[in-house]
C-alpha positions as CSV (number, residue, x, y, z in Angstrom):
1,M,21.7,-11.1,-3.7
2,A,21.3,-13.1,-6.4
3,F,20.2,-11.5,-10.1
4,S,17.5,-13.7,-10.1
5,S,15.6,-12.1,-7.4
6,L,15.1,-9.1,-9.7
7,F,12.5,-11.2,-11.1
8,R,10.8,-13.1,-8.7
9,K,7.2,-13.5,-8.9
10,K,4.0,-13.5,-6.9
11,T,1.5,-16.1,-7.5
12,V,-2.0,-15.8,-8.3
13,Q,-3.0,-17.9,-5.2
14,D,-0.7,-15.5,-2.7
15,I,-2.3,-12.7,-3.8
16,L,-5.9,-13.8,-3.4
17,K,-4.8,-15.5,-0.1
18,Q,-3.6,-11.9,0.8
19,V,-6.9,-10.3,0.1
20,A,-8.9,-12.8,1.8
21,Q,-6.6,-12.2,4.8
22,N,-7.2,-8.4,4.8
23,E,-10.9,-8.9,4.6
24,T,-10.8,-11.2,7.7
25,D,-8.7,-9.0,9.6
26,G,-11.0,-6.0,8.4
27,H,-8.3,-3.3,9.1
28,N,-6.8,-3.4,5.7
29,A,-10.2,-4.0,3.4
30,L,-11.6,-1.6,1.4
31,G,-15.3,-1.1,1.0
32,K,-17.4,-3.1,-1.7
33,H,-19.7,-0.7,-3.5
34,L,-19.3,-0.8,-7.1
35,T,-21.4,-2.6,-9.9
36,T,-21.1,-2.7,-13.9
37,R,-23.2,0.7,-14.0
38,D,-20.7,2.5,-11.8
39,L,-17.6,1.2,-13.5
40,T,-18.7,2.1,-16.9
41,A,-19.7,5.3,-15.2
42,F,-16.1,5.9,-13.9
43,G,-14.8,4.7,-17.4
44,I,-17.1,7.2,-19.2
45,A,-15.8,9.8,-16.0
46,A,-12.2,9.5,-17.1
47,I,-12.7,9.5,-21.2
48,V,-15.1,12.0,-21.6
49,G,-13.1,15.0,-20.5
50,A,-10.3,16.9,-22.2
51,G,-10.7,14.8,-25.3
52,I,-14.1,15.6,-26.2
53,F,-13.9,19.4,-24.7
54,S,-10.4,20.4,-26.1
55,T,-8.0,18.0,-28.2
56,I,-10.6,17.1,-30.7
57,G,-10.3,20.3,-32.3
58,K,-6.5,20.2,-32.9
59,A,-7.2,16.5,-34.3
60,S,-10.0,17.5,-36.6
61,A,-7.9,20.3,-37.9
62,D,-5.0,18.2,-38.9
63,G,-7.2,15.4,-40.1
64,G,-10.3,16.8,-41.5
65,P,-13.6,14.8,-41.4
66,A,-11.2,11.7,-41.7
67,V,-10.5,12.4,-38.1
68,I,-13.2,9.7,-37.1
69,F,-10.8,6.9,-38.6
70,L,-8.1,7.9,-35.7
71,F,-11.0,7.9,-33.3
72,L,-11.8,4.2,-34.6
73,F,-8.0,3.0,-34.8
74,T,-7.1,4.6,-31.1
75,A,-10.5,2.8,-29.6
76,L,-9.6,-0.3,-31.5
77,A,-6.1,-0.1,-29.7
78,C,-7.5,0.4,-26.5
79,S,-10.1,-2.1,-27.0
80,F,-7.2,-4.8,-27.6
81,A,-5.4,-3.6,-24.4
82,A,-8.9,-3.4,-22.4
83,F,-9.4,-7.1,-23.3
84,A,-5.8,-7.7,-21.7
85,Y,-6.7,-5.5,-18.7
86,A,-10.0,-7.6,-18.5
87,E,-8.7,-11.0,-18.4
88,F,-5.8,-9.8,-15.7
89,A,-8.6,-8.3,-13.8
90,S,-10.8,-11.4,-13.9
91,M,-7.6,-13.6,-12.8
92,V,-6.4,-11.6,-10.1
93,P,-9.1,-9.3,-8.9
94,V,-7.3,-6.9,-6.6
95,S,-6.2,-3.4,-6.4
96,G,-3.1,-2.6,-8.0
97,S,-3.9,-2.8,-11.9
98,A,-0.8,-3.2,-14.6
99,Y,1.6,-3.1,-11.5
100,T,0.1,-6.4,-9.9
101,Y,-0.6,-7.9,-13.1
102,S,3.0,-7.3,-14.1
103,Y,4.3,-8.8,-10.8
104,V,2.4,-12.2,-11.8
105,A,3.8,-12.2,-15.5
106,F,7.3,-10.8,-15.3
107,G,8.4,-10.4,-11.9
108,E,9.5,-8.1,-9.1
109,L,11.7,-5.5,-11.0
110,I,9.4,-5.1,-13.9
111,A,6.4,-4.7,-11.7
112,W,8.0,-2.0,-9.8
113,I,8.8,-0.3,-13.3
114,I,5.1,-0.3,-14.3
115,G,4.2,0.8,-10.7
116,W,6.5,4.0,-11.4
117,A,5.3,4.5,-14.8
118,L,1.7,4.4,-13.6
119,I,2.7,7.5,-11.5
120,M,3.4,9.2,-14.4
121,E,-0.2,8.2,-15.9
122,Y,-2.3,9.0,-12.8
123,A,-0.3,11.7,-11.2
124,V,0.9,13.4,-14.1
125,G,-2.1,12.9,-16.0
126,N,-4.1,14.9,-13.3
127,I,-1.7,17.5,-13.4
128,T,-2.8,17.9,-17.0
129,V,-6.6,17.6,-16.4
130,A,-6.1,20.2,-13.4
131,I,-4.4,22.9,-15.7
132,S,-7.1,22.2,-18.4
133,W,-9.8,22.6,-15.8
134,S,-8.3,25.7,-14.5
135,D,-8.4,27.1,-18.4
136,Y,-12.3,26.3,-18.5
137,F,-13.0,27.6,-15.3
138,T,-11.2,31.0,-15.4
139,G,-12.9,31.4,-19.0
140,L,-16.1,30.9,-17.5
141,L,-15.3,33.5,-14.6
142,Q,-14.7,36.1,-17.2
143,S,-17.6,35.2,-19.4
144,G,-19.4,36.2,-16.2
145,G,-17.6,39.5,-15.6
146,I,-14.9,38.2,-13.2
147,H,-11.2,38.6,-14.2
148,L,-8.6,36.9,-12.1
149,P,-5.0,38.1,-13.0
150,Q,-3.4,36.2,-15.7
151,W,-0.3,35.6,-13.0
152,I,-2.5,33.6,-11.0
153,Q,-4.0,31.3,-13.7
154,M,-1.1,30.3,-15.8
155,D,1.7,27.9,-15.2
156,Y,5.3,29.3,-14.8
157,L,6.6,27.5,-17.9
158,T,4.0,28.6,-20.3
159,A,4.2,32.2,-18.9
160,S,8.0,32.1,-19.3
161,N,8.1,30.4,-22.9
162,G,5.3,32.5,-24.2
163,F,6.9,35.7,-23.2
164,K,10.3,34.8,-25.2
165,D,8.1,33.8,-28.2
166,A,6.1,37.1,-27.8
167,E,9.2,39.3,-27.7
168,A,10.9,37.4,-30.8
169,L,7.7,37.8,-33.0
170,M,7.3,41.6,-31.6
171,R,11.2,42.4,-32.7
172,G,10.1,40.8,-36.2
173,G,7.6,43.7,-36.7
174,K,4.5,42.1,-35.3
175,S,2.2,44.3,-32.8
176,F,1.0,42.9,-29.7
177,E,-2.6,43.2,-30.7
178,N,-1.9,40.9,-33.7
179,L,-0.3,38.2,-31.2
180,S,-2.3,35.0,-30.7
181,V,-4.6,35.3,-27.4
182,A,-2.3,32.6,-25.7
183,L,0.9,34.9,-26.4
184,Q,-0.9,38.0,-25.2
185,Q,-1.9,36.1,-21.9
186,A,1.7,34.6,-21.4
187,H,3.1,37.9,-22.1
188,T,0.9,39.8,-19.8
189,A,1.2,37.1,-17.0
190,W,5.0,37.3,-17.0
191,T,5.3,41.3,-17.2
192,T,2.6,41.9,-14.6
193,A,3.9,39.0,-11.9
194,P,5.4,39.9,-8.6
195,T,8.7,39.5,-8.4
196,I,11.2,38.3,-6.2
197,G,14.8,39.1,-7.4
198,S,14.8,37.7,-11.0
199,F,12.1,35.1,-10.3
200,H,8.5,35.7,-11.4
201,F,5.9,34.4,-9.4
202,V,3.3,33.0,-11.8
203,T,1.3,30.2,-10.4
204,D,-1.7,28.4,-11.3
205,I,-4.1,28.9,-8.3
206,P,-7.4,27.5,-9.8
207,A,-5.6,24.2,-10.6
208,L,-4.3,24.0,-6.9
209,F,-8.1,24.5,-5.7
210,I,-9.9,21.6,-7.7
211,I,-6.7,19.3,-6.8
212,I,-7.8,20.1,-2.8
213,L,-11.2,19.8,-3.7
214,I,-11.2,16.5,-5.3
215,T,-8.3,14.9,-3.1
216,A,-10.7,15.8,0.1
217,L,-13.9,13.9,-2.0
218,V,-11.6,11.1,-2.9
219,Y,-10.6,10.7,1.0
220,R,-13.7,10.9,2.4
221,G,-14.8,7.8,0.7
222,M,-15.7,5.4,-2.4
223,K,-19.5,5.9,-2.2
224,E,-19.0,9.4,-2.2
225,S,-16.8,9.5,-4.9
226,R,-18.9,7.0,-7.1
227,N,-22.0,9.5,-6.2
228,A,-20.3,12.4,-7.1
229,S,-18.8,10.7,-10.3
230,N,-22.1,9.4,-11.5
231,L,-23.9,12.8,-11.1
232,M,-21.2,14.2,-13.1
233,V,-21.4,11.8,-16.0
234,V,-25.1,12.3,-16.2
235,V,-24.6,16.3,-16.4
236,K,-22.1,16.0,-19.3
237,L,-23.6,13.3,-21.2
238,C,-26.7,15.2,-21.2
239,V,-24.5,18.2,-22.7
240,V,-22.9,16.1,-25.2
241,L,-26.0,14.7,-26.8
242,L,-27.6,18.1,-26.5
243,V,-24.5,19.5,-28.7
244,I,-25.1,16.5,-31.2
245,A,-29.0,16.8,-31.3
246,V,-28.5,20.8,-31.9
247,G,-25.5,20.6,-34.1
248,I,-26.8,18.2,-36.3
249,F,-29.3,20.9,-37.9
250,Y,-26.5,22.9,-38.7
251,V,-24.4,20.3,-40.7
252,D,-23.4,21.6,-44.2
253,T,-22.1,18.1,-45.9
254,A,-20.1,20.7,-48.2
255,N,-17.8,20.8,-44.9
256,W,-16.9,17.3,-45.4
257,D,-15.3,17.5,-48.8
258,P,-12.4,16.9,-49.0
259,F,-13.0,14.1,-46.6
260,A,-9.2,13.7,-45.6
261,P,-7.8,16.9,-46.7
262,N,-3.9,16.1,-45.3
263,G,-4.1,12.6,-46.2
264,V,-3.1,9.7,-43.9
265,S,0.0,11.6,-42.4
266,G,-2.8,14.3,-41.4
267,V,-4.9,11.9,-39.8
268,L,-2.2,10.3,-37.7
269,K,-0.8,13.6,-36.8
270,G,-3.2,13.8,-34.0
271,V,-2.8,10.3,-32.5
272,S,-1.3,11.6,-29.0
273,A,-4.0,14.1,-28.7
274,V,-6.6,11.5,-29.5
275,F,-5.3,8.8,-27.2
276,F,-5.0,11.1,-24.7
277,A,-9.0,11.3,-24.9
278,Y,-9.3,7.6,-24.2
279,I,-6.7,7.4,-21.1
280,G,-8.7,6.4,-18.0
281,F,-10.6,3.3,-18.7
282,D,-7.7,1.6,-17.2
283,A,-8.1,3.3,-13.9
284,I,-11.4,1.3,-13.6
285,S,-9.1,-1.7,-12.9
286,T,-7.4,-0.3,-9.6
287,T,-10.8,-0.5,-8.1
288,A,-11.2,-4.3,-8.2
289,E,-11.1,-4.7,-4.5
290,E,-14.0,-2.2,-4.1
291,C,-16.3,-4.2,-6.8
292,K,-18.9,-6.2,-5.7
293,N,-18.1,-8.9,-8.5
294,P,-14.7,-7.8,-9.9
295,Q,-14.4,-10.9,-12.2
296,R,-17.7,-9.9,-14.1
297,D,-18.0,-6.5,-13.7
298,L,-14.7,-5.1,-14.5
299,P,-14.5,-6.5,-17.9
300,R,-18.3,-5.6,-18.9
301,G,-17.3,-1.9,-17.3
302,M,-14.2,-1.6,-19.5
303,M,-15.7,-2.7,-22.9
304,W,-19.1,-0.8,-22.4
305,A,-17.0,2.7,-21.3
306,I,-15.1,2.3,-24.4
307,I,-18.0,1.6,-26.7
308,I,-20.1,4.4,-25.6
309,C,-17.4,7.1,-25.5
310,T,-16.2,5.8,-29.2
311,I,-19.5,6.6,-30.5
312,L,-19.7,9.9,-28.9
313,Y,-16.4,11.1,-29.9
314,I,-17.3,9.9,-33.9
315,A,-20.5,11.6,-33.6
316,I,-19.1,14.8,-32.3
317,A,-16.2,14.9,-35.0
318,L,-18.7,14.4,-37.8
319,V,-20.9,17.4,-36.2
320,L,-18.0,19.9,-35.7
321,T,-16.4,19.4,-38.8
322,G,-20.0,19.6,-40.8
323,M,-20.6,22.9,-38.8
324,V,-17.8,24.4,-39.9
325,K,-14.8,23.9,-42.2
326,Y,-12.2,21.7,-40.6
327,H,-9.3,24.0,-40.4
328,E,-11.2,26.4,-38.3
329,L,-11.1,24.0,-35.5
330,N,-7.7,24.4,-34.4
331,V,-8.8,26.2,-31.0
332,G,-8.6,25.1,-27.2
333,D,-12.6,24.7,-27.0
334,P,-13.8,23.7,-30.3
335,L,-17.4,22.9,-29.3
336,A,-18.0,26.1,-27.7
337,F,-16.3,27.6,-30.7
338,V,-18.5,26.3,-33.6
339,F,-21.7,27.6,-31.6
340,D,-20.3,31.0,-30.7
341,K,-19.5,31.2,-34.6
342,L,-23.1,30.3,-35.4
343,N,-24.4,33.0,-32.9
344,L,-25.9,30.1,-30.6
345,K,-24.4,31.9,-27.3
346,W,-26.7,30.3,-25.1
347,M,-25.2,26.5,-26.2
348,S,-21.7,28.1,-25.8
349,G,-22.5,28.9,-22.0
350,I,-23.9,25.5,-21.4
351,I,-20.7,24.0,-22.8
352,A,-18.4,26.0,-20.8
353,V,-20.3,25.0,-17.8
354,S,-20.1,21.2,-18.3
355,A,-16.7,21.3,-19.6
356,V,-15.9,22.5,-15.9
357,V,-17.9,19.6,-14.5
358,A,-16.4,17.1,-17.2
359,M,-12.8,18.2,-16.3
360,A,-13.6,17.5,-12.6
361,S,-14.9,13.9,-13.0
362,V,-11.8,12.9,-14.8
363,L,-10.0,14.2,-12.1
364,L,-11.8,12.4,-9.7
365,V,-11.3,9.1,-11.3
366,F,-7.4,9.6,-11.8
367,Q,-7.2,10.7,-8.2
368,M,-8.6,7.8,-7.1
369,G,-6.4,5.5,-9.2
370,Q,-2.9,6.5,-8.0
371,P,-3.4,5.9,-4.1
372,R,-4.5,2.4,-4.7
373,I,-1.6,1.7,-6.9
374,W,0.5,2.9,-4.0
375,M,-1.3,1.0,-1.5
376,S,-0.6,-2.4,-3.5
377,M,3.1,-1.6,-3.8
378,S,3.3,-0.7,0.0
379,R,1.3,-3.8,0.4
380,D,4.0,-5.6,-1.1
381,G,7.0,-4.0,0.9
382,L,8.1,-1.8,-2.2
383,L,7.1,1.2,-0.3
384,P,6.8,1.9,3.5
385,K,4.2,0.7,5.4
386,K,2.5,3.9,6.0
387,F,1.1,3.8,2.2
388,S,-1.1,0.9,2.8
389,T,-3.1,2.6,5.7
390,V,-6.7,2.1,5.2
391,H,-8.8,4.9,7.1
392,P,-10.8,3.0,9.6
393,K,-14.0,5.0,9.1
394,F,-14.0,5.9,5.5
395,K,-12.1,2.7,3.9
396,T,-10.0,4.7,1.8
397,P,-6.1,4.6,1.3
398,S,-6.0,7.7,3.5
399,F,-2.2,8.4,3.5
400,A,-1.6,7.5,0.0
401,T,-4.6,9.7,-1.0
402,I,-3.2,12.9,0.7
403,V,0.5,12.2,-0.5
404,T,-1.0,11.8,-4.3
405,G,-2.9,15.2,-3.6
406,F,0.6,16.9,-2.8
407,V,2.4,15.1,-5.8
408,V,-0.4,16.5,-8.1
409,A,-0.8,19.8,-6.6
410,I,2.7,21.2,-6.5
411,P,3.7,20.7,-10.2
412,A,0.4,21.7,-11.2
413,L,1.4,25.4,-10.2
414,F,4.5,25.4,-12.5
415,L,4.0,22.8,-15.0
416,N,3.5,23.3,-18.9
417,L,0.0,21.4,-20.2
418,T,2.0,20.3,-23.4
419,M,4.7,18.4,-21.4
420,V,2.7,16.9,-19.2
421,T,0.3,15.6,-21.6
422,D,2.8,13.8,-23.5
423,L,4.2,12.5,-20.6
424,C,1.2,11.1,-19.4
425,S,0.7,9.5,-22.9
426,I,4.0,7.6,-23.1
427,G,3.5,6.4,-19.4
428,T,0.2,5.1,-20.2
429,L,1.1,3.3,-23.5
430,F,4.0,1.7,-21.5
431,A,1.8,0.2,-19.3
432,F,-0.8,-1.0,-21.9
433,V,2.1,-2.7,-23.6
434,L,3.4,-4.7,-20.6
435,V,-0.2,-5.8,-19.5
436,C,-0.9,-6.9,-23.6
437,A,2.6,-8.8,-23.2
438,G,1.5,-10.1,-20.0
439,V,-1.1,-11.8,-21.4
440,L,1.2,-13.4,-24.3
441,V,3.6,-14.5,-21.8
442,L,0.9,-16.5,-19.5
443,Q,-1.4,-17.5,-22.4
444,N,0.3,-21.1,-22.4
445,K,1.1,-21.7,-18.7
446,P,-1.8,-24.3,-17.3
447,E,-0.6,-23.7,-13.7
448,I,-2.0,-19.9,-13.8
449,P,-5.5,-20.2,-12.5
450,R,-8.1,-18.6,-14.9
451,G,-10.9,-16.0,-14.2
452,K,-14.3,-15.8,-15.7
453,F,-13.0,-14.0,-18.5
454,K,-10.4,-14.9,-21.1
455,T,-9.3,-13.0,-24.4
456,P,-10.8,-14.8,-27.7
457,Y,-7.8,-16.8,-28.9
458,I,-6.8,-16.2,-32.5
459,N,-3.9,-17.7,-33.7
460,S,-1.4,-14.9,-34.9
461,K,1.4,-16.8,-36.5
462,F,0.6,-16.2,-40.4
463,I,-1.8,-13.1,-39.8
464,L,0.8,-10.9,-38.5
465,P,3.4,-11.5,-41.0
466,I,0.8,-11.0,-43.7
467,L,-0.3,-7.5,-42.1
468,M,3.3,-6.3,-42.3
469,I,3.5,-7.4,-45.8
470,V,0.5,-5.3,-46.5
471,G,2.0,-2.6,-44.4
472,L,5.0,-2.3,-46.7
473,Y,3.2,-2.6,-49.9
474,Y,1.0,0.8,-48.9
475,A,4.0,2.5,-47.6
476,F,5.9,2.0,-50.9
477,A,3.2,1.7,-53.5
478,F,1.0,4.5,-52.2
479,N,3.0,6.8,-49.5
480,N,6.5,6.4,-51.2
481,K,7.5,10.0,-51.2
482,A,7.1,10.2,-47.2
483,T,8.7,6.6,-46.6
484,M,11.7,7.5,-48.7
485,A,11.9,10.9,-46.8
486,F,12.1,8.9,-43.7
487,I,14.5,6.2,-44.7
488,N,16.9,8.8,-46.5
489,N,16.5,11.6,-43.6
490,D,15.9,14.2,-45.9
491,P,15.7,18.0,-44.5
492,Q,12.6,19.3,-43.5
493,I,11.6,23.1,-43.6
494,Y,10.9,24.7,-40.4
495,D,7.5,26.5,-40.2
496,A,7.4,30.4,-40.5
497,T,6.6,30.9,-36.7
498,S,9.7,28.4,-35.9
499,I,12.1,30.6,-38.3
500,V,11.0,34.0,-37.0
501,T,11.2,33.3,-33.2
502,S,14.8,31.6,-33.8
503,L,16.4,35.2,-35.3
504,D,17.8,37.7,-33.3
505,K,17.4,41.5,-34.4
506,S,19.9,42.0,-36.9
507,E,18.8,38.4,-38.8
508,S,15.4,39.5,-38.5
509,E,15.8,43.0,-40.4
510,Q,18.1,41.0,-42.9
511,V,15.0,38.6,-43.5
512,F,12.4,41.4,-43.8
513,K,14.3,43.4,-46.1
514,Y,14.5,40.5,-48.5
515,L,11.1,39.5,-48.2
516,E,10.0,42.8,-48.9
517,S,12.0,42.7,-51.9
518,I,10.4,39.9,-53.2
519,E,6.9,41.1,-52.2
520,V,4.2,41.4,-54.8
521,N,1.0,41.7,-52.9
522,N,-0.3,44.9,-52.3
523,K,1.2,46.6,-49.1
524,T,-1.1,46.4,-46.1
525,A,-1.0,47.5,-42.6
526,E,0.9,44.2,-41.9
527,T,3.7,44.3,-44.2
528,S,6.0,45.1,-41.2
529,D,4.9,41.6,-39.6
530,L,7.6,39.5,-40.4
531,E,5.8,36.4,-39.6
532,H,2.6,37.3,-41.8
533,L,5.5,38.0,-44.6
534,L,6.6,34.7,-44.4
535,G,3.6,32.5,-43.4
536,Q,1.8,34.0,-46.4
537,Y,3.7,31.2,-48.5
538,Q,3.0,28.5,-46.4
539,D,-0.1,27.4,-48.3
540,D,1.8,26.7,-51.5
541,E,4.6,24.1,-50.8
542,V,6.8,24.7,-53.8
543,K,6.9,28.4,-53.4
544,Y,7.2,28.5,-49.5
545,A,10.4,25.9,-49.9
546,E,11.8,28.5,-53.0
547,V,11.4,31.8,-50.5
548,V,12.6,29.9,-47.5
549,K,15.9,28.8,-49.4
550,G,16.8,32.5,-50.3
551,L,16.5,33.7,-46.8
552,P,19.7,35.4,-46.0
553,I,20.2,33.2,-42.9
554,A,22.2,30.3,-41.8
555,D,20.6,26.7,-43.2
556,S,20.4,25.4,-39.4
557,A,17.7,27.9,-39.1
558,K,15.7,27.3,-42.1
559,Y,16.0,23.6,-42.1
560,E,16.2,20.4,-39.8
561,S,18.5,18.1,-41.0
562,G,21.1,15.4,-39.9
563,F,21.1,14.1,-36.5
564,S,19.0,16.9,-35.3
565,L,16.2,15.7,-37.5
566,F,17.2,11.8,-37.1
567,K,16.7,11.9,-33.5
568,H,13.1,12.3,-33.7
569,K,12.8,9.1,-35.8
570,I,14.5,7.2,-33.3
571,P,11.5,5.9,-31.6
572,M,9.8,4.7,-34.9
573,W,13.1,2.9,-36.0
574,I,12.9,1.3,-32.4
575,F,9.2,0.3,-33.1
576,L,10.2,-1.2,-36.4
577,F,12.9,-3.2,-35.2
578,V,10.7,-4.6,-32.3
579,L,7.7,-5.4,-34.8
580,V,10.4,-7.7,-36.5
581,G,10.9,-9.4,-33.2
582,L,7.2,-9.8,-32.5
583,A,6.6,-11.2,-35.8
584,V,9.1,-14.0,-35.0
585,W,7.8,-14.4,-31.6
586,A,4.4,-15.0,-33.1
587,F,5.6,-17.4,-35.6
588,R,7.4,-19.5,-33.1
589,K,4.8,-19.4,-30.0
590,N,1.3,-19.3,-31.9
591,L,0.6,-16.1,-30.0
592,S,-3.0,-14.9,-29.4
593,L,-3.6,-12.0,-31.9
594,I,-5.8,-9.5,-29.9
595,P,-3.1,-9.1,-27.1
596,L,-0.5,-9.0,-29.8
597,L,-2.3,-6.2,-31.9
598,G,-2.8,-4.3,-28.8
599,L,0.8,-4.3,-28.0
600,I,1.8,-3.7,-31.6
601,C,-0.5,-0.6,-31.5
602,C,0.4,1.1,-28.5
603,L,4.2,0.8,-29.4
604,Y,3.4,2.6,-32.8
605,M,1.6,5.3,-30.5
606,M,4.7,5.6,-28.2
607,A,6.7,5.7,-31.4
608,E,4.7,8.8,-32.6
609,L,5.6,10.8,-29.6
610,S,8.7,12.9,-29.6
611,V,11.9,11.7,-28.4
612,W,12.1,14.4,-25.8
613,N,9.2,12.6,-24.4
614,W,11.3,9.3,-24.4
615,I,14.2,11.2,-22.7
616,Y,12.1,12.4,-19.9
617,F,10.5,8.9,-19.6
618,T,13.9,7.5,-19.2
619,V,15.2,9.9,-16.6
620,W,11.8,9.3,-14.8
621,L,12.6,5.3,-14.7
622,I,16.1,5.7,-13.5
623,I,15.2,7.8,-10.7
624,G,12.4,4.9,-10.2
625,L,15.1,2.4,-10.4
626,L,17.7,4.2,-8.0
627,I,14.5,4.2,-5.4
628,Y,14.1,0.3,-5.8
629,F,17.7,-0.4,-5.4
630,G,18.0,1.9,-2.9
631,Y,14.8,0.9,-0.6
632,S,12.4,-1.8,-2.2
633,R,14.6,-4.7,-3.0
634,K,15.6,-5.1,0.2
635,N,12.3,-4.2,2.1
636,S,10.3,-6.5,-0.6
637,K,8.1,-9.0,1.2
638,L,9.2,-11.8,-1.3
639,N,12.5,-11.2,-0.2
640,T,11.9,-12.3,3.4
641,E,9.4,-15.0,2.0
642,N,6.9,-13.4,4.1
643,I,3.7,-12.9,2.3
644,V,0.9,-11.9,4.4
């Protein structure tokens, strides 16, 4: 089989012909029920979830009130990508999203890769949402006096890792009562769980419950899913507006000073969390075949969803950072926290209920997206024919929906929330990058039929090089210390918690004696707490560096340096080299600025993710390629030149 066959492409005409044939036959056609209003509601349902009820707190704690600029930047990046999605959706109004678009622009191999990556966005993203929903739901039950055992409301990895960290901190003198609530819960879950040999049976049962419920709803039909989504969107929008309306009367503008306490680096530190808050608008494009007028409604639905959600995010961020000082917001439920702190218990209760509804609506939209991707891949022969089965009564991809339920439910019982959040982000960003690149590849091909929506053209030939020069000037003129530390790979000091949890018992004793010998503060009840003794110096960067330097332990336990540090910078170096290549491409081909900026912004956010996420993502893609070369390539309909 020739190498060129890896990049064989589908034409827009063939795709539209296939959809028309399905509608004529009836048995493979999906029901058409969606309008612009429904699509906007789906977008809001997907976006307003974990971001506004959870991750906004950590991002605000890192960036202060200036986190609003991060929301603007992320919204801008998503808007650039949304233009590209909207242009493709108007050009190819079928289910399949970025997978189908890549088939047209790049060919089969890239289409398979993006389809495989989208599993990471939708399926893995739903694992994340299910775990978050479980946390809010069990918290709501506890506030009502119902206490579930810890081992049935936590995933295995969180319990295992939390138990190890808790033990290490208690070896350092910290009492169990002084551990964080999360570590206490993890320790309790691990020690109270039933065991089979050395295996501790810790599993997240509420997460399993919500996945089964949502999967059944998605299986039942698009009309039912749409009605449920619209209802949940109304509920959570009312609550968000209530939070803003009530909270604005408790805003103290003094809390907005300093506006950017940790500078640009502090604001950008929350880029992954804030981007995760926007994931979901692209899921709208998977419903193209179920829209009454996809070429008009899809672009409008995406844009309205992003605009509305950005306004809400910025308003919430300003209210939260105005109600309490920014550094107090590093909590899992920031909205409930600020009202609880102000003794507005009734608001905390309303927020807790709405958070459960919000998470369920996000789960609903993502759970709709994945089966439709698989259905499109099956239609093309890249997956078994069974995945394209449409239920004769409900008009939904029935088999693919059931498989999606299993793919999400089983990992949700065991996987760690942080891990799946970052994996979801990198999979989504990768899809955004390819969709933006696809628009650039097709921009000068007159043989491609165009839809009603086209991204406004602005020539980037000179604009991108100028923006790069401005960026370099800022990096060396205003952020020189951080820039040179990045280039020179200067060693970085570990924080107190990382140092303490890496020590064995004898090392802990040596460090404790050293800190006790230099301790000048009054003795308190916590002086036996090693983490407290070391952590009290962290507010003074110079003093902390001096204390850590004197610790009687190996430098490897105090500093991250050499390749151990450099490996985390590899994604950013890749981004910088690719950026130069993009500037050359833009100069030579007069590329359109909006999709090019979308590509660059998404690549940058990928570069901000840990190298481990890149490694896990690469392993995931390798597994996908094995499936492609083992099954999909020879069973592809393009291989037999038999496009139905």
